[in-house]
C-alpha positions in Angstrom: -51.3 17.5 -191.6 -47.6 18.3 -191.7 -47.3 18.4 -187.9 -48.8 15.0 -187.5 -46.8 13.6 -190.5 -43.6 14.9 -189.0 -44.2 13.0 -185.8 -45.0 9.9 -187.7 -42.1 10.3 -190.0 -39.8 10.8 -187.0 -41.0 7.6 -185.5 -40.6 5.6 -188.7 -37.2 7.1 -189.4 -36.0 6.3 -185.9 -37.1 2.6 -186.2 -35.2 2.2 -189.5 -32.2 4.1 -188.1 -32.1 1.9 -185.1 -32.2 -1.2 -187.4 -29.3 0.4 -189.4 -27.1 0.8 -186.3 -28.0 -2.6 -184.8 -27.0 -4.4 -188.0 -23.8 -2.3 -188.3 -23.0 -3.4 -184.8 -23.8 -7.0 -185.6 -21.5 -6.9 -188.7 -18.6 -6.1 -186.4 -19.6 -8.6 -183.7 -17.7 -11.8 -183.2 -20.3 -14.5 -184.0 -20.8 -17.3 -186.5 -21.9 -16.3 -190.0 -25.0 -18.3 -189.7 -26.1 -16.7 -186.4 -25.3 -13.3 -187.8 -27.3 -13.9 -190.9 -30.3 -15.4 -189.0 -30.3 -12.6 -186.5 -30.1 -10.0 -189.3 -33.0 -11.6 -191.1 -35.1 -11.7 -187.9 -34.3 -8.0 -187.2 -35.2 -7.1 -190.8 -38.5 -9.0 -190.6 -39.4 -7.2 -187.4 -38.4 -3.8 -188.9 -40.4 -4.5 -192.0 -43.6 -5.6 -190.2 -43.1 -2.9 -187.6 -42.9 -0.1 -190.1 -46.0 -1.3 -191.9 -47.8 -1.6 -188.6 -46.7 1.9 -187.5 -47.7 3.5 -190.8 -51.1 1.9 -190.6 -51.5 3.1 -187.0 -50.4 6.7 -187.8 -52.7 6.8 -190.9 -55.7 5.5 -188.9 -55.0 8.0 -186.1 -54.8 10.8 -188.7 -58.2 9.7 -190.1 -59.8 9.4 -186.7 -58.6 12.9 -185.6 -59.7 14.5 -188.9 -63.4 13.7 -189.4 -63.3 15.2 -192.9 -60.4 13.1 -194.0 -61.0 10.9 -197.0 -58.9 8.3 -198.7 -57.1 10.9 -200.7 -56.1 13.1 -197.7 -55.0 9.9 -195.8 -52.8 9.0 -198.8 -51.3 12.5 -198.8 -50.6 12.2 -195.1 -48.8 8.9 -195.8 -46.7 10.4 -198.6 -45.6 13.3 -196.4 -44.8 10.8 -193.6 -42.8 8.7 -196.1 -40.9 11.7 -197.3 -40.0 12.9 -193.8 -39.0 9.4 -192.6 -36.9 8.9 -195.8 -35.0 12.1 -195.1 -34.3 11.0 -191.5 -33.1 7.5 -192.5 -31.1 8.8 -195.5 -29.3 11.4 -193.3 -28.5 8.7 -190.7 -27.1 6.3 -193.3 -25.0 9.2 -194.7 -23.7 10.0 -191.3 -23.0 6.3 -190.7 -21.0 5.8 -193.8 -19.3 9.2 -193.9 -18.4 9.6 -190.2 -19.6 7.0 -187.7 -18.5 3.8 -189.3 -16.3 5.2 -192.1 -13.3 3.1 -191.2 -15.3 -0.2 -191.3 -16.8 0.7 -194.7 -13.5 1.7 -196.1 -11.9 -1.5 -194.9 -14.7 -3.6 -196.5 -14.3 -1.7 -199.8 -10.5 -2.2 -199.7 -10.9 -5.9 -199.1 -13.4 -6.1 -202.0 -11.0 -4.1 -204.3 -8.1 -6.5 -203.4 -10.3 -9.5 -204.2 -11.5 -8.1 -207.5 -8.2 -6.6 -208.6 -7.1 -9.5 -210.8 -10.4 -9.2 -212.7 -10.3 -5.4 -213.3 -8.1 -3.2 -215.5 -6.6 0.0 -214.2 -9.4 2.2 -215.5 -12.0 0.1 -213.6 -9.8 0.2 -210.4 -9.6 4.0 -210.8 -13.4 4.3 -211.2 -13.9 2.2 -208.1 -11.6 4.4 -206.1 -13.5 7.5 -207.3 -16.8 5.8 -206.4 -15.5 5.2 -202.9 -15.1 9.0 -202.5 -18.8 9.6 -203.3 -20.2 6.6 -201.5 -21.9 8.6 -198.7 -23.7 10.8 -201.2 -24.7 7.8 -203.3 -26.0 6.1 -200.2 -28.0 9.2 -199.1 -29.8 9.7 -202.4 -30.4 6.0 -203.1 -31.9 5.5 -199.6 -33.9 8.7 -199.9 -35.4 7.6 -203.2 -36.0 4.0 -202.2 -37.6 4.8 -198.8 -39.8 7.5 -200.3 -41.1 5.2 -203.1 -41.6 2.3 -200.6 -43.5 4.6 -198.3 -45.6 6.1 -201.1 -46.6 2.6 -202.4 -47.4 1.5 -198.8 -49.4 4.7 -198.3 -51.3 4.0 -201.5 -52.1 0.5 -200.4 -53.1 1.3 -196.9 -55.1 4.5 -197.7 -57.5 2.5 -199.9 -59.4 1.5 -196.7 -58.6 4.4 -194.4 -61.0 5.8 -193.4 -63.3 2.7 -193.6 -65.7 3.0 -196.4 -69.3 2.4 -195.4 -71.3 1.2 -198.4 -74.5 1.7 -196.5 -73.9 5.4 -195.6 -76.6 7.8 -196.5 -76.2 9.4 -199.9 -77.6 12.6 -201.0 -80.5 12.5 -203.4 -78.4 13.7 -206.4 -76.0 10.6 -206.0 -78.9 8.1 -206.7 
């Protein structure tokens, strides 16, 4: 189960990571705000639907390869897949904020701080500076938790009918 889930988790994690880096690139691209927003929404919708479709495909493949698989084991497979893909995506988002695009995020936070400075006292400004220092860690853990919960809920929903239930399947005499 773990071997198949790791492959599925890698695929789902890479799809989400690709979306992360494409949208990061688009944020720095010179284009109109409307076009940027429309393109980002379109990419988000494709990622959202694609991840659901991939999870469904991987769960069905798991159930087909394991004839003894029931809804419960399919759900466990989905949860493991969600955990592993969440780790991959959270690590990529950490690397993006801490190392790859650190300058861009720091510049955006500084612009935000300058805009908000008239509305904040010195203690709040100091706390915002402190938060900037731990932003990669906050991003890692928040993405890990969010993606794991999202994947777990998706696994629960999808596993209800994987494998397909046959109401006309033969039952043993003690089930009647």
